[in-house]
N, C-alpha and C positions, 0 to 999 in steps of 0.2 A: 639430390644432394650430391655434390661433386667434392669429395674430401681431398682429391689429389690435384694439385696445380698442373695445368697442362700449357705452361708458357714457354716450354722449351722450344725455341725458335727453329732448331734444325731437325725437329721431328714432326711427323704428321700424325694426327689423332682421328679417331673415329668413335662415335657413340654406339655402344652395343644396344640395339633396340630392345625396349622393355626393361631396361636396367639403368642404374645411375653410373654405370661404368663408361668412362671415356678413355679408350686404350690407345697406346701408341700403335701405329700400324706395323711396326717391326716389333715382335715380341721374342723374348729370350727363350729358346728351347734348351732343356737341360738333360736330355737322355744321355748324352755322351759323359756328362758329369758323373753319372751313376757308375761308369766304368763298364758295366755289363753290355756285351755285344759291340764294344768299341775298343776293346783291347786295353782296358784299364784307365784309371783316371787319378789326378792328384788333387787332394782336397784344397790346399792353399791356393792353387791355381784357379780352382773352380770358385772359391769365395771371391777372389780378385776379380774374376770375369763378371760375377754378378754385380759387384760394386761398380765396375766399369760400365756395365750395361745401364745402370741407373744414371751414372754420370752422363751418359750419351742420350738421355731422354726416354729410355725404354721404361715403361711402367707397368708391363705385364710380363710375368715369368711363368712359363708352362713347365710343369713337372708331372710325375706319376710315380706311384709307389713301386711299380714293377721296374723302374729305372734303377738297377743295382739293388732291387729288393729293399726298398727303404732308404738307401743310401743318398739318392739324389734329393729327395725331400728333406732329409736331415741337413744336408749341405745348404739347401735353400734357406731352411729355418735358421741355421746358424749365421749365414750371411746377412739375414734381415734383422737378426735379434739386436744388433748393436746400433747405437747412434740414431735411433728413430727411423731406420730405413723401412720398416714394415709399413709405416704410414704412407710411404711414397710409391708403394707398388700394389698392384692387384696380383694375387696368387691364383693361378689356374692349376688344378691337379685333376687326377682321373680316379676311376673306380671300375671294378668289374673284371680285373685280371687277377687271378689267384696264382699261387706257384707252389711247387713241391720239388724239393731237391734242385733248385735252380732252374726248373722248367715251368714256364708260364702256361696257364690255360684259362679259358674263359669261365667266370663265375659271377654273375650279377644278381644272385638271389637277394631278397629284401634283407635277410639277416646279415649276409655278408656286406652289403652296401652300408648299412647302419653301423656295423662294427668297424668297417674300413675307414669310414668318415672319422671316427674317433681316433683311430691310429694315425691318420694323416694329419689331423689337427695337432696331435701331440708331436709328431716328427717336425712339423712345420713351425712349432712353437707359437701358434696362434689360436684365436678363438673363433675365427670365421674364415671359410674358404670363399674367396671372391667368385670363382667360376669352377663348378664341379662338373666333370665330363665323364660320361660312360665310355670307357676305352674302346670296347669292341662290343658288338651286339652278341648276346649269349643265347644260342639256339635252345639251351635247356631251361631257360627262364622266360616266361611269357613277358612281352614288353610291357604290358599293363602293370606287372608286378614291379618291374624295374622303374618305370615312370612314377609309380605310387611311392616307392622308397625315396626317389629324388625330390618328388613334390613335398614329402613329409620334412626332409632336411631343409628344404626351401622355406616352407611355412614356419618352422621352428627357429629359423634364423641361423642355422649352422652354415648354410651356404647362401650366397647372394644371387647367384645366376646358374642356370642349368645348361649344359651342353652335351652333345654326343660326338663320338669320333667313329669314323669308318661305318656309318649308318647309311642305308639307302633312303631315298625319298619315302618309300612305302613304310619303312621302319619308323621314320620320323613322324609321318602322319599318325601312325598307330600310338606313338609316344605321346603326341600332342593332344590325343583324346583324354589323356589322364593328367598331364602336367605341362606347364609352360616349357618352351624350348627357345634359348636365346642364341646359342652358337652351334656350329658344326665344325668338326676338325677332320677334313679328309686329306689325303696325299695329294699335292698338286705342285707341279713345276713344268718348266718348258718341255721336258721329256715325258711327263706323266700327266695326261690331260683327260682321262676318262670322265672326270666329274663334270666337264663342259657339256656332256650329253644329258645329265640328269640332276646331280647334286647341286651344281652351281645355279642353274635357272630356278630350281626349286627354292633354294635359300633366298634368291633375290626376290621371288614372288611372295614368300612368306616372311620376309623381313628378318631373316636369320643371319647373323654375322658368320663370316667364314675365317677360320684360322687355318691357313694352309700349312701342313707339315711337309718336311722334305723339300722346301722351296729351292734348296741348292742341290737337290737329288743326292743326298748323302756324300756331298763334297765334289761330285762329278762336275758341277757347274761352277765350282770355285776357280777354275782355271789353274789349280795347283797340282793337277794329276798328269801322269805321263804313262807311257807303256811300261816303265820300269818301277811304277809305284807298287809297294808290296804291303799287305795287310797282316797284322800280327794277332796272335792269340785268337780270342773268340770274336773278332771283328766280323760283323755281319756282311760286310762287302765281300767276304770270301765266297758267300753263297749267293750273291746277288748276280743274276744273269746279265745285268748291264755291265758288270766288271769282268766278264769272261769273253774271250775271242769266240767267234769273229765280231761279236756285237761291240765289245770294248773299243775296238779300232774305229768303228762307226761313230760312236758317241764322242770319242776324243776328237775326231775329225770335225764333228759338229761343233764342239766347244771351241775349237780353234777358229773356225769360220765366224762363229758368233762373237768371239773376242775381237776379231779383226773388224767386224761390223760395228760393234760397240765403240771401238776406238774411232773409227772413221766418222760415224754419224753423230756420237754424243760425247766423245772425249772421255768415255768411261771404259771399264773392262767388263768381261763377261759376268763376273760375280755381281756387279751392280746391275747389269742388264737383267739377269735372271731374277733377282728379288724385285726389281722395279716392275718387270712383266707380271708377276704374281699380283702386285698391288693394282696394276692398271687393267687387270681382267675383271675387276668388280669394286665398286667404291666402298663396299663394306669389308673388302678382303684385308686380312692381317697376315703378314709373312712371318713364320716362325724361323728364327735364326739360331741355329745350333752352335754352341761354342763351349769350350772347357778351359780356354785361356783368354785373358783380357785382350791380347794382341789380335785375336780372331774377330774382334768387334770393329776394328778400325775401318773396314770398308763401309760400314753403315752410313757414315756421313755422306757418302756419294750415291746412296740409294734413294734418298728423300729430295723433295724439291724440284723434281723435273718429270716429264712424262714421255711415254713411247706413243707416238701418233700412229694413225691407221696405216700409213704407208710403211712405217718401220715394222709394225706388227706383221704386215703381209710378207715383207722381206724376211723376217725371222721364220715364218711358216715355210717360205720357199727354201731357205737354208736347210731346214729340218727334213723336208721332203727329199731334197738332194742328197743328204749325207746319211740319214738313217733309214736303211731299207728294211730293217727287221726289228721295228720297235717292240719293247716289252714293258709291261707295267710293274707296279710294286707288289704284285700278288704274293711273292715269296715271303713277305713280311708277316702275313696273317698267322696268329697263334692258333694252336688246335682247339676244338670245341671243349674237349676234355682229354685228360691224359690216358693213354691206353693203360689198361690194368696190368 
């Protein structure tokens, strides 16, 4: 049963295996809308951004309770509550991160998952979550218990599909002994490619769709940053090793070269190249596009409808090798297993 029309000509769609979900290959990421870790947010801007995303053919919206500690989910719920918009999109949210005094930590116990699902349904103003994802593996809870809770929500119809985020192949295999697994959400972009070694081939082999988060590497691949860009308040980029010298200089140089290449070869810019690259690394790949204002969605029209050929892929690799001598991954983003007492 496909209740959502996918006739939007300027968008590409993919079927998520084992579900009735046919999702846009660019999905809206809403972390920044929650304000937390991104230096604040504006609600009416965020609501407009969600409406603009739907108008652009995006039918998958990804959120999480920890984004603004409920704030992002509430904004998504509000934006979808009017004019029948809920029927036009699939909502993906997450579970398994708890927080205390504004500090997140991992908690994916069965009791927590069941309770959190109810809280998310309430904030999202909906009776079903289309895709429910375990946000981070929780070393204090056996994976079988986590999968059992997710499987129960799936069987009782509270959720339509099950995903995990930041899981290794071994953890996914463990999970799948107990419950079905439809999607994985790892960090993936031109600069952060660790999943090519394990997660990506595993998902391809097991028919698991991949939602790539950080596809623009926290704005670094937008082409809009320079040596004078400053980050305010609690913006996570203040602690991101990519945004610190001497690395920052290397990454900016790479962005500049990639932008020139995108213009010369495709008549596009680096922002389009970066998102297209994620899509072309796997046919079931979905790129998460983070935005908190409608204008940040404009480039999406130039991401779909073309491809990066093998020669261009090789040239991109050459540029990266030449410019980034000291690459670093997204490890700094991992939340603690539990808060220190």
